[in-house]
PyMOL Python script that loads the backbone (N, CA, C, O; Angstrom):
from pymol import cmd

cmd.read_pdbstr("""\
ATOM      1  N   UNK A   1      12.912 -18.243  17.243  1.00  0.00           N
ATOM      2  CA  UNK A   1      13.095 -16.837  17.542  1.00  0.00           C
ATOM      3  C   UNK A   1      13.387 -16.683  19.025  1.00  0.00           C
ATOM      4  O   UNK A   1      12.778 -17.353  19.859  1.00  0.00           O
ATOM      5  N   UNK A   2      14.302 -15.815  19.345  1.00  0.00           N
ATOM      6  CA  UNK A   2      14.653 -15.543  20.735  1.00  0.00           C
ATOM      7  C   UNK A   2      13.629 -14.613  21.358  1.00  0.00           C
ATOM      8  O   UNK A   2      13.152 -13.673  20.722  1.00  0.00           O
ATOM      9  N   UNK A   3      13.301 -14.888  22.601  1.00  0.00           N
ATOM     10  CA  UNK A   3      12.358 -14.065  23.346  1.00  0.00           C
ATOM     11  C   UNK A   3      13.144 -13.280  24.385  1.00  0.00           C
ATOM     12  O   UNK A   3      13.983 -13.849  25.083  1.00  0.00           O
ATOM     13  N   UNK A   4      12.887 -11.997  24.497  1.00  0.00           N
ATOM     14  CA  UNK A   4      13.602 -11.129  25.422  1.00  0.00           C
ATOM     15  C   UNK A   4      12.612 -10.504  26.385  1.00  0.00           C
ATOM     16  O   UNK A   4      11.626  -9.903  25.959  1.00  0.00           O
ATOM     17  N   UNK A   5      12.866 -10.640  27.682  1.00  0.00           N
ATOM     18  CA  UNK A   5      12.016 -10.022  28.695  1.00  0.00           C
ATOM     19  C   UNK A   5      12.688  -8.773  29.223  1.00  0.00           C
ATOM     20  O   UNK A   5      13.871  -8.790  29.565  1.00  0.00           O
ATOM     21  N   UNK A   6      11.933  -7.691  29.289  1.00  0.00           N
ATOM     22  CA  UNK A   6      12.430  -6.437  29.851  1.00  0.00           C
ATOM     23  C   UNK A   6      11.560  -6.049  31.030  1.00  0.00           C
ATOM     24  O   UNK A   6      10.336  -6.161  30.977  1.00  0.00           O
ATOM     25  N   UNK A   7      12.187  -5.601  32.073  1.00  0.00           N
ATOM     26  CA  UNK A   7      11.432  -5.079  33.204  1.00  0.00           C
ATOM     27  C   UNK A   7      11.421  -3.567  33.098  1.00  0.00           C
ATOM     28  O   UNK A   7      12.466  -2.916  33.118  1.00  0.00           O
ATOM     29  N   UNK A   8      10.223  -3.022  32.986  1.00  0.00           N
ATOM     30  CA  UNK A   8      10.051  -1.579  32.861  1.00  0.00           C
ATOM     31  C   UNK A   8       9.055  -1.106  33.909  1.00  0.00           C
ATOM     32  O   UNK A   8       8.123  -1.835  34.248  1.00  0.00           O
ATOM     33  N   UNK A   9       9.236   0.094  34.420  1.00  0.00           N
ATOM     34  CA  UNK A   9       8.257   0.627  35.373  1.00  0.00           C
ATOM     35  C   UNK A   9       6.883   0.752  34.711  1.00  0.00           C
ATOM     36  O   UNK A   9       6.794   1.062  33.523  1.00  0.00           O
ATOM     37  N   UNK A  10       5.832   0.518  35.459  1.00  0.00           N
ATOM     38  CA  UNK A  10       4.474   0.571  34.916  1.00  0.00           C
ATOM     39  C   UNK A  10       4.171   1.905  34.251  1.00  0.00           C
ATOM     40  O   UNK A  10       3.484   1.946  33.230  1.00  0.00           O
ATOM     41  N   UNK A  11       4.677   2.994  34.816  1.00  0.00           N
ATOM     42  CA  UNK A  11       4.327   4.312  34.280  1.00  0.00           C
ATOM     43  C   UNK A  11       5.061   4.664  32.990  1.00  0.00           C
ATOM     44  O   UNK A  11       4.772   5.696  32.385  1.00  0.00           O
ATOM     45  N   UNK A  12       6.004   3.828  32.558  1.00  0.00           N
ATOM     46  CA  UNK A  12       6.766   4.106  31.346  1.00  0.00           C
ATOM     47  C   UNK A  12       5.880   4.090  30.100  1.00  0.00           C
ATOM     48  O   UNK A  12       6.156   4.808  29.139  1.00  0.00           O
ATOM     49  N   UNK A  13       4.832   3.289  30.108  1.00  0.00           N
ATOM     50  CA  UNK A  13       3.964   3.165  28.947  1.00  0.00           C
ATOM     51  C   UNK A  13       3.168   4.440  28.689  1.00  0.00           C
ATOM     52  O   UNK A  13       2.761   4.712  27.560  1.00  0.00           O
ATOM     53  N   UNK A  14       2.955   5.206  29.734  1.00  0.00           N
ATOM     54  CA  UNK A  14       2.229   6.462  29.552  1.00  0.00           C
ATOM     55  C   UNK A  14       3.089   7.509  28.849  1.00  0.00           C
ATOM     56  O   UNK A  14       2.551   8.484  28.323  1.00  0.00           O
ATOM     57  N   UNK A  15       4.405   7.333  28.828  1.00  0.00           N
ATOM     58  CA  UNK A  15       5.286   8.299  28.173  1.00  0.00           C
ATOM     59  C   UNK A  15       4.929   8.453  26.698  1.00  0.00           C
ATOM     60  O   UNK A  15       4.920   9.568  26.175  1.00  0.00           O
ATOM     61  N   UNK A  16       4.638   7.358  26.036  1.00  0.00           N
ATOM     62  CA  UNK A  16       4.236   7.400  24.629  1.00  0.00           C
ATOM     63  C   UNK A  16       2.742   7.151  24.454  1.00  0.00           C
ATOM     64  O   UNK A  16       2.236   7.117  23.332  1.00  0.00           O
ATOM     65  N   UNK A  17       2.052   6.980  25.558  1.00  0.00           N
ATOM     66  CA  UNK A  17       0.608   6.702  25.533  1.00  0.00           C
ATOM     67  C   UNK A  17       0.291   5.481  24.676  1.00  0.00           C
ATOM     68  O   UNK A  17      -0.592   5.505  23.820  1.00  0.00           O
ATOM     69  N   UNK A  18       1.042   4.417  24.937  1.00  0.00           N
ATOM     70  CA  UNK A  18       0.864   3.177  24.192  1.00  0.00           C
ATOM     71  C   UNK A  18       0.705   2.014  25.154  1.00  0.00           C
ATOM     72  O   UNK A  18       1.317   2.007  26.222  1.00  0.00           O
ATOM     73  N   UNK A  19      -0.115   1.021  24.788  1.00  0.00           N
ATOM     74  CA  UNK A  19      -0.184  -0.201  25.588  1.00  0.00           C
ATOM     75  C   UNK A  19       1.137  -0.962  25.451  1.00  0.00           C
ATOM     76  O   UNK A  19       1.881  -0.723  24.500  1.00  0.00           O
ATOM     77  N   UNK A  20       1.443  -1.867  26.373  1.00  0.00           N
ATOM     78  CA  UNK A  20       2.730  -2.566  26.363  1.00  0.00           C
ATOM     79  C   UNK A  20       3.127  -3.199  25.034  1.00  0.00           C
ATOM     80  O   UNK A  20       4.285  -3.086  24.632  1.00  0.00           O
ATOM     81  N   UNK A  21       2.213  -3.853  24.347  1.00  0.00           N
ATOM     82  CA  UNK A  21       2.564  -4.513  23.077  1.00  0.00           C
ATOM     83  C   UNK A  21       2.969  -3.488  22.020  1.00  0.00           C
ATOM     84  O   UNK A  21       3.927  -3.710  21.280  1.00  0.00           O
ATOM     85  N   UNK A  22       2.259  -2.383  21.945  1.00  0.00           N
ATOM     86  CA  UNK A  22       2.595  -1.329  20.974  1.00  0.00           C
ATOM     87  C   UNK A  22       3.889  -0.622  21.370  1.00  0.00           C
ATOM     88  O   UNK A  22       4.674  -0.228  20.507  1.00  0.00           O
ATOM     89  N   UNK A  23       4.110  -0.463  22.669  1.00  0.00           N
ATOM     90  CA  UNK A  23       5.346   0.135  23.167  1.00  0.00           C
ATOM     91  C   UNK A  23       6.541  -0.725  22.748  1.00  0.00           C
ATOM     92  O   UNK A  23       7.559  -0.196  22.302  1.00  0.00           O
ATOM     93  N   UNK A  24       6.420  -2.032  22.888  1.00  0.00           N
ATOM     94  CA  UNK A  24       7.497  -2.951  22.497  1.00  0.00           C
ATOM     95  C   UNK A  24       7.744  -2.876  21.002  1.00  0.00           C
ATOM     96  O   UNK A  24       8.896  -2.880  20.568  1.00  0.00           O
ATOM     97  N   UNK A  25       6.680  -2.808  20.203  1.00  0.00           N
ATOM     98  CA  UNK A  25       6.822  -2.680  18.751  1.00  0.00           C
ATOM     99  C   UNK A  25       7.543  -1.387  18.406  1.00  0.00           C
ATOM    100  O   UNK A  25       8.439  -1.385  17.563  1.00  0.00           O
ATOM    101  N   UNK A  26       7.167  -0.297  19.042  1.00  0.00           N
ATOM    102  CA  UNK A  26       7.810   0.995  18.799  1.00  0.00           C
ATOM    103  C   UNK A  26       9.286   0.963  19.199  1.00  0.00           C
ATOM    104  O   UNK A  26      10.122   1.570  18.530  1.00  0.00           O
ATOM    105  N   UNK A  27       9.609   0.262  20.279  1.00  0.00           N
ATOM    106  CA  UNK A  27      11.009   0.131  20.695  1.00  0.00           C
ATOM    107  C   UNK A  27      11.823  -0.591  19.626  1.00  0.00           C
ATOM    108  O   UNK A  27      12.947  -0.187  19.326  1.00  0.00           O
ATOM    109  N   UNK A  28      11.269  -1.646  19.053  1.00  0.00           N
ATOM    110  CA  UNK A  28      11.973  -2.392  17.997  1.00  0.00           C
ATOM    111  C   UNK A  28      12.239  -1.505  16.794  1.00  0.00           C
ATOM    112  O   UNK A  28      13.345  -1.486  16.254  1.00  0.00           O
ATOM    113  N   UNK A  29      11.218  -0.773  16.380  1.00  0.00           N
ATOM    114  CA  UNK A  29      11.367   0.095  15.216  1.00  0.00           C
ATOM    115  C   UNK A  29      12.359   1.219  15.506  1.00  0.00           C
ATOM    116  O   UNK A  29      13.240   1.502  14.694  1.00  0.00           O
ATOM    117  N   UNK A  30      12.215   1.849  16.653  1.00  0.00           N
ATOM    118  CA  UNK A  30      13.109   2.961  17.012  1.00  0.00           C
ATOM    119  C   UNK A  30      14.562   2.495  17.083  1.00  0.00           C
ATOM    120  O   UNK A  30      15.461   3.198  16.620  1.00  0.00           O
ATOM    121  N   UNK A  31      14.796   1.328  17.652  1.00  0.00           N
ATOM    122  CA  UNK A  31      16.157   0.791  17.738  1.00  0.00           C
ATOM    123  C   UNK A  31      16.695   0.502  16.341  1.00  0.00           C
ATOM    124  O   UNK A  31      17.840   0.835  16.037  1.00  0.00           O
ATOM    125  N   UNK A  32      15.887  -0.109  15.498  1.00  0.00           N
ATOM    126  CA  UNK A  32      16.329  -0.434  14.139  1.00  0.00           C
ATOM    127  C   UNK A  32      16.663   0.833  13.355  1.00  0.00           C
ATOM    128  O   UNK A  32      17.680   0.883  12.663  1.00  0.00           O
ATOM    129  N   UNK A  33      15.823   1.848  13.458  1.00  0.00           N
ATOM    130  CA  UNK A  33      16.066   3.116  12.765  1.00  0.00           C
ATOM    131  C   UNK A  33      17.356   3.747  13.273  1.00  0.00           C
ATOM    132  O   UNK A  33      18.176   4.205  12.478  1.00  0.00           O
ATOM    133  N   UNK A  34      17.539   3.773  14.582  1.00  0.00           N
ATOM    134  CA  UNK A  34      18.739   4.386  15.162  1.00  0.00           C
ATOM    135  C   UNK A  34      20.006   3.646  14.742  1.00  0.00           C
ATOM    136  O   UNK A  34      20.983   4.274  14.335  1.00  0.00           O
ATOM    137  N   UNK A  35      19.996   2.334  14.836  1.00  0.00           N
ATOM    138  CA  UNK A  35      21.174   1.553  14.465  1.00  0.00           C
ATOM    139  C   UNK A  35      21.482   1.690  12.979  1.00  0.00           C
ATOM    140  O   UNK A  35      22.646   1.712  12.581  1.00  0.00           O
ATOM    141  N   UNK A  36      20.430   1.782  12.155  1.00  0.00           N
ATOM    142  CA  UNK A  36      20.639   2.001  10.723  1.00  0.00           C
ATOM    143  C   UNK A  36      21.230   3.395  10.489  1.00  0.00           C
ATOM    144  O   UNK A  36      22.166   3.551   9.704  1.00  0.00           O
ATOM    145  N   UNK A  37      20.687   4.393  11.162  1.00  0.00           N
ATOM    146  CA  UNK A  37      21.184   5.763  11.008  1.00  0.00           C
ATOM    147  C   UNK A  37      22.649   5.868  11.428  1.00  0.00           C
ATOM    148  O   UNK A  37      23.403   6.659  10.862  1.00  0.00           O
ATOM    149  N   UNK A  38      23.047   5.081  12.408  1.00  0.00           N
ATOM    150  CA  UNK A  38      24.442   5.060  12.880  1.00  0.00           C
ATOM    151  C   UNK A  38      25.337   4.206  11.980  1.00  0.00           C
ATOM    152  O   UNK A  38      26.545   4.112  12.201  1.00  0.00           O
ATOM    153  N   UNK A  39      24.733   3.587  10.969  1.00  0.00           N
ATOM    154  CA  UNK A  39      25.437   2.702  10.028  1.00  0.00           C
ATOM    155  C   UNK A  39      26.016   1.462  10.714  1.00  0.00           C
ATOM    156  O   UNK A  39      27.035   0.921  10.285  1.00  0.00           O
ATOM    157  N   UNK A  40      25.363   1.032  11.765  1.00  0.00           N
ATOM    158  CA  UNK A  40      25.797  -0.164  12.490  1.00  0.00           C
ATOM    159  C   UNK A  40      25.216  -1.430  11.879  1.00  0.00           C
ATOM    160  O   UNK A  40      25.791  -2.511  12.010  1.00  0.00           O
ATOM    161  N   UNK A  41      24.061  -1.292  11.204  1.00  0.00           N
ATOM    162  CA  UNK A  41      23.407  -2.439  10.575  1.00  0.00           C
ATOM    163  C   UNK A  41      22.920  -2.038   9.185  1.00  0.00           C
ATOM    164  O   UNK A  41      22.748  -0.857   8.885  1.00  0.00           O
ATOM    165  N   UNK A  42      22.703  -3.044   8.351  1.00  0.00           N
ATOM    166  CA  UNK A  42      22.215  -2.810   6.994  1.00  0.00           C
ATOM    167  C   UNK A  42      20.720  -2.496   7.020  1.00  0.00           C
ATOM    168  O   UNK A  42      20.034  -2.717   8.018  1.00  0.00           O
ATOM    169  N   UNK A  43      20.248  -1.981   5.909  1.00  0.00           N
ATOM    170  CA  UNK A  43      18.828  -1.704   5.767  1.00  0.00           C
ATOM    171  C   UNK A  43      18.016  -3.000   5.885  1.00  0.00           C
ATOM    172  O   UNK A  43      16.954  -3.022   6.506  1.00  0.00           O
ATOM    173  N   UNK A  44      18.520  -4.056   5.292  1.00  0.00           N
ATOM    174  CA  UNK A  44      17.836  -5.349   5.355  1.00  0.00           C
ATOM    175  C   UNK A  44      17.731  -5.857   6.788  1.00  0.00           C
ATOM    176  O   UNK A  44      16.667  -6.310   7.212  1.00  0.00           O
ATOM    177  N   UNK A  45      18.832  -5.783   7.535  1.00  0.00           N
ATOM    178  CA  UNK A  45      18.835  -6.241   8.923  1.00  0.00           C
ATOM    179  C   UNK A  45      17.943  -5.345   9.783  1.00  0.00           C
ATOM    180  O   UNK A  45      17.244  -5.832  10.672  1.00  0.00           O
ATOM    181  N   UNK A  46      17.968  -4.046   9.520  1.00  0.00           N
ATOM    182  CA  UNK A  46      17.123  -3.121  10.277  1.00  0.00           C
ATOM    183  C   UNK A  46      15.643  -3.434  10.066  1.00  0.00           C
ATOM    184  O   UNK A  46      14.858  -3.420  11.014  1.00  0.00           O
ATOM    185  N   UNK A  47      15.272  -3.713   8.832  1.00  0.00           N
ATOM    186  CA  UNK A  47      13.880  -4.072   8.543  1.00  0.00           C
ATOM    187  C   UNK A  47      13.493  -5.344   9.293  1.00  0.00           C
ATOM    188  O   UNK A  47      12.391  -5.451   9.831  1.00  0.00           O
ATOM    189  N   UNK A  48      14.402  -6.290   9.319  1.00  0.00           N
ATOM    190  CA  UNK A  48      14.145  -7.543  10.042  1.00  0.00           C
ATOM    191  C   UNK A  48      13.949  -7.276  11.532  1.00  0.00           C
ATOM    192  O   UNK A  48      13.008  -7.795  12.133  1.00  0.00           O
ATOM    193  N   UNK A  49      14.820  -6.480  12.129  1.00  0.00           N
ATOM    194  CA  UNK A  49      14.702  -6.148  13.557  1.00  0.00           C
ATOM    195  C   UNK A  49      13.384  -5.427  13.824  1.00  0.00           C
ATOM    196  O   UNK A  49      12.714  -5.686  14.824  1.00  0.00           O
ATOM    197  N   UNK A  50      13.019  -4.515  12.913  1.00  0.00           N
ATOM    198  CA  UNK A  50      11.784  -3.750  13.078  1.00  0.00           C
ATOM    199  C   UNK A  50      10.534  -4.604  12.857  1.00  0.00           C
ATOM    200  O   UNK A  50       9.427  -4.188  13.197  1.00  0.00           O
ATOM    201  N   UNK A  51      10.714  -5.799  12.287  1.00  0.00           N
ATOM    202  CA  UNK A  51       9.557  -6.652  12.004  1.00  0.00           C
ATOM    203  C   UNK A  51       8.750  -6.131  10.826  1.00  0.00           C
ATOM    204  O   UNK A  51       7.527  -6.266  10.782  1.00  0.00           O
ATOM    205  N   UNK A  52       9.459  -5.528   9.866  1.00  0.00           N
ATOM    206  CA  UNK A  52       8.813  -4.935   8.710  1.00  0.00           C
ATOM    207  C   UNK A  52       9.447  -5.449   7.423  1.00  0.00           C
ATOM    208  O   UNK A  52      10.550  -5.995   7.425  1.00  0.00           O
ATOM    209  N   UNK A  53       8.718  -5.258   6.321  1.00  0.00           N
ATOM    210  CA  UNK A  53       9.332  -5.506   5.026  1.00  0.00           C
ATOM    211  C   UNK A  53      10.319  -4.370   4.773  1.00  0.00           C
ATOM    212  O   UNK A  53      10.301  -3.347   5.457  1.00  0.00           O
ATOM    213  N   UNK A  54      11.168  -4.568   3.792  1.00  0.00           N
ATOM    214  CA  UNK A  54      12.144  -3.515   3.477  1.00  0.00           C
ATOM    215  C   UNK A  54      11.429  -2.246   3.007  1.00  0.00           C
ATOM    216  O   UNK A  54      11.835  -1.142   3.368  1.00  0.00           O
ATOM    217  N   UNK A  55      10.381  -2.391   2.215  1.00  0.00           N
ATOM    218  CA  UNK A  55       9.609  -1.232   1.742  1.00  0.00           C
ATOM    219  C   UNK A  55       8.967  -0.491   2.913  1.00  0.00           C
ATOM    220  O   UNK A  55       8.965   0.739   2.951  1.00  0.00           O
ATOM    221  N   UNK A  56       8.424  -1.244   3.865  1.00  0.00           N
ATOM    222  CA  UNK A  56       7.821  -0.616   5.041  1.00  0.00           C
ATOM    223  C   UNK A  56       8.886   0.125   5.852  1.00  0.00           C
ATOM    224  O   UNK A  56       8.641   1.222   6.356  1.00  0.00           O
ATOM    225  N   UNK A  57      10.066  -0.481   5.972  1.00  0.00           N
ATOM    226  CA  UNK A  57      11.133   0.147   6.739  1.00  0.00           C
ATOM    227  C   UNK A  57      11.601   1.426   6.057  1.00  0.00           C
ATOM    228  O   UNK A  57      11.854   2.427   6.727  1.00  0.00           O
ATOM    229  N   UNK A  58      11.719   1.404   4.736  1.00  0.00           N
ATOM    230  CA  UNK A  58      12.110   2.616   4.004  1.00  0.00           C
ATOM    231  C   UNK A  58      11.078   3.720   4.234  1.00  0.00           C
ATOM    232  O   UNK A  58      11.439   4.885   4.399  1.00  0.00           O
ATOM    233  N   UNK A  59       9.808   3.358   4.245  1.00  0.00           N
ATOM    234  CA  UNK A  59       8.760   4.344   4.539  1.00  0.00           C
ATOM    235  C   UNK A  59       8.899   4.860   5.971  1.00  0.00           C
ATOM    236  O   UNK A  59       8.694   6.045   6.234  1.00  0.00           O
ATOM    237  N   UNK A  60       9.245   3.970   6.884  1.00  0.00           N
ATOM    238  CA  UNK A  60       9.465   4.372   8.284  1.00  0.00           C
ATOM    239  C   UNK A  60      10.617   5.376   8.364  1.00  0.00           C
ATOM    240  O   UNK A  60      10.530   6.365   9.092  1.00  0.00           O
ATOM    241  N   UNK A  61      11.683   5.125   7.626  1.00  0.00           N
ATOM    242  CA  UNK A  61      12.803   6.058   7.592  1.00  0.00           C
ATOM    243  C   UNK A  61      12.344   7.422   7.079  1.00  0.00           C
ATOM    244  O   UNK A  61      12.712   8.457   7.636  1.00  0.00           O
ATOM    245  N   UNK A  62      11.543   7.416   6.021  1.00  0.00           N
ATOM    246  CA  UNK A  62      11.038   8.671   5.460  1.00  0.00           C
ATOM    247  C   UNK A  62      10.224   9.441   6.496  1.00  0.00           C
ATOM    248  O   UNK A  62      10.391  10.650   6.656  1.00  0.00           O
ATOM    249  N   UNK A  63       9.345   8.732   7.195  1.00  0.00           N
ATOM    250  CA  UNK A  63       8.510   9.378   8.208  1.00  0.00           C
ATOM    251  C   UNK A  63       9.348   9.976   9.340  1.00  0.00           C
ATOM    252  O   UNK A  63       8.987  11.004   9.913  1.00  0.00           O
ATOM    253  N   UNK A  64      10.450   9.334   9.649  1.00  0.00           N
ATOM    254  CA  UNK A  64      11.320   9.795  10.746  1.00  0.00           C
ATOM    255  C   UNK A  64      12.455  10.698  10.251  1.00  0.00           C
ATOM    256  O   UNK A  64      13.352  11.070  11.008  1.00  0.00           O
ATOM    257  N   UNK A  65      12.390  11.038   8.959  1.00  0.00           N
ATOM    258  CA  UNK A  65      13.358  11.944   8.340  1.00  0.00           C
ATOM    259  C   UNK A  65      14.807  11.450   8.460  1.00  0.00           C
ATOM    260  O   UNK A  65      15.726  12.216   8.747  1.00  0.00           O
ATOM    261  N   UNK A  66      14.972  10.147   8.230  1.00  0.00           N
ATOM    262  CA  UNK A  66      16.288   9.513   8.213  1.00  0.00           C
ATOM    263  C   UNK A  66      16.565   9.099   6.767  1.00  0.00           C
ATOM    264  O   UNK A  66      15.748   8.407   6.160  1.00  0.00           O
ATOM    265  N   UNK A  67      17.697   9.507   6.212  1.00  0.00           N
ATOM    266  CA  UNK A  67      17.997   9.146   4.821  1.00  0.00           C
ATOM    267  C   UNK A  67      18.015   7.631   4.619  1.00  0.00           C
ATOM    268  O   UNK A  67      18.623   6.894   5.395  1.00  0.00           O
ATOM    269  N   UNK A  68      17.338   7.184   3.561  1.00  0.00           N
ATOM    270  CA  UNK A  68      17.292   5.755   3.258  1.00  0.00           C
ATOM    271  C   UNK A  68      18.585   5.290   2.602  1.00  0.00           C
ATOM    272  O   UNK A  68      18.955   4.121   2.706  1.00  0.00           O
ATOM    273  N   UNK A  69      19.268   6.204   1.928  1.00  0.00           N
ATOM    274  CA  UNK A  69      20.540   5.880   1.283  1.00  0.00           C
ATOM    275  C   UNK A  69      21.642   6.594   2.036  1.00  0.00           C
ATOM    276  O   UNK A  69      21.597   7.809   2.228  1.00  0.00           O
ATOM    277  N   UNK A  70      22.617   5.839   2.452  1.00  0.00           N
ATOM    278  CA  UNK A  70      23.693   6.400   3.256  1.00  0.00           C
ATOM    279  C   UNK A  70      25.013   6.308   2.512  1.00  0.00           C
ATOM    280  O   UNK A  70      25.630   5.245   2.437  1.00  0.00           O
ATOM    281  N   UNK A  71      25.430   7.428   1.970  1.00  0.00           N
ATOM    282  CA  UNK A  71      26.720   7.503   1.305  1.00  0.00           C
ATOM    283  C   UNK A  71      27.477   8.695   1.858  1.00  0.00           C
ATOM    284  O   UNK A  71      26.920   9.787   1.974  1.00  0.00           O
ATOM    285  N   UNK A  72      28.742   8.495   2.201  1.00  0.00           N
ATOM    286  CA  UNK A  72      29.551   9.648   2.571  1.00  0.00           C
ATOM    287  C   UNK A  72      30.190  10.202   1.297  1.00  0.00           C
ATOM    288  O   UNK A  72      30.014   9.632   0.220  1.00  0.00           O
ATOM    289  N   UNK A  73      30.920  11.291   1.407  1.00  0.00           N
ATOM    290  CA  UNK A  73      31.479  11.943   0.220  1.00  0.00           C
ATOM    291  C   UNK A  73      32.390  11.019  -0.583  1.00  0.00           C
ATOM    292  O   UNK A  73      32.327  10.997  -1.812  1.00  0.00           O
ATOM    293  N   UNK A  74      33.231  10.261   0.105  1.00  0.00           N
ATOM    294  CA  UNK A  74      34.138   9.345  -0.594  1.00  0.00           C
ATOM    295  C   UNK A  74      33.377   8.281  -1.365  1.00  0.00           C
ATOM    296  O   UNK A  74      33.723   7.967  -2.504  1.00  0.00           O
ATOM    297  N   UNK A  75      32.339   7.726  -0.749  1.00  0.00           N
ATOM    298  CA  UNK A  75      31.532   6.706  -1.419  1.00  0.00           C
ATOM    299  C   UNK A  75      30.793   7.291  -2.620  1.00  0.00           C
ATOM    300  O   UNK A  75      30.681   6.650  -3.665  1.00  0.00           O
ATOM    301  N   UNK A  76      30.292   8.513  -2.458  1.00  0.00           N
ATOM    302  CA  UNK A  76      29.606   9.169  -3.561  1.00  0.00           C
ATOM    303  C   UNK A  76      30.582   9.421  -4.712  1.00  0.00           C
ATOM    304  O   UNK A  76      30.250   9.174  -5.872  1.00  0.00           O
ATOM    305  N   UNK A  77      31.773   9.907  -4.399  1.00  0.00           N
ATOM    306  CA  UNK A  77      32.790  10.136  -5.430  1.00  0.00           C
ATOM    307  C   UNK A  77      33.117   8.839  -6.166  1.00  0.00           C
ATOM    308  O   UNK A  77      33.254   8.828  -7.389  1.00  0.00           O
ATOM    309  N   UNK A  78      33.240   7.751  -5.413  1.00  0.00           N
ATOM    310  CA  UNK A  78      33.553   6.449  -6.021  1.00  0.00           C
ATOM    311  C   UNK A  78      32.406   6.006  -6.936  1.00  0.00           C
ATOM    312  O   UNK A  78      32.650   5.489  -8.026  1.00  0.00           O
ATOM    313  N   UNK A  79      31.163   6.207  -6.499  1.00  0.00           N
ATOM    314  CA  UNK A  79      30.006   5.838  -7.317  1.00  0.00           C
ATOM    315  C   UNK A  79      29.986   6.647  -8.612  1.00  0.00           C
ATOM    316  O   UNK A  79      29.738   6.098  -9.686  1.00  0.00           O
ATOM    317  N   UNK A  80      30.243   7.933  -8.514  1.00  0.00           N
ATOM    318  CA  UNK A  80      30.217   8.801  -9.690  1.00  0.00           C
ATOM    319  C   UNK A  80      31.374   8.507 -10.626  1.00  0.00           C
ATOM    320  O   UNK A  80      31.234   8.642 -11.842  1.00  0.00           O
ATOM    321  N   UNK A  81      32.513   8.108 -10.082  1.00  0.00           N
ATOM    322  CA  UNK A  81      33.688   7.786 -10.896  1.00  0.00           C
ATOM    323  C   UNK A  81      33.470   6.525 -11.704  1.00  0.00           C
ATOM    324  O   UNK A  81      34.065   6.366 -12.770  1.00  0.00           O
ATOM    325  N   UNK A  82      32.627   5.621 -11.217  1.00  0.00           N
ATOM    326  CA  UNK A  82      32.361   4.351 -11.913  1.00  0.00           C
ATOM    327  C   UNK A  82      31.542   4.541 -13.177  1.00  0.00           C
ATOM    328  O   UNK A  82      31.514   3.657 -14.033  1.00  0.00           O
ATOM    329  N   UNK A  83      30.881   5.672 -13.307  1.00  0.00           N
ATOM    330  CA  UNK A  83      30.028   5.900 -14.488  1.00  0.00           C
ATOM    331  C   UNK A  83      30.786   6.325 -15.690  1.00  0.00           C
ATOM    332  O   UNK A  83      30.194   6.549 -16.746  1.00  0.00           O
TER     333      UNK A  83
END
""", "prot")
cmd.dss("prot")
cmd.show_as("cartoon", "prot")
cmd.util.cbc("prot")
cmd.orient("prot")
């Protein structure tokens, strides 16, 4: 596994009132949710980045009010046409 070091100001942790380890965990989850919402990564890859199971990640999406299923109108039409 690759290790990434970030330099952050000491007072940044007070923004979310989290200790550094929890802040880093929250950053991973927030990034994974955002990239998934932007359709840049799959749900499976997002769960991996977040360090969660797919079920946990889907629950995380629900808590953050991000749709777990991402279909645009054309994709939905194609899905419905297949039936």
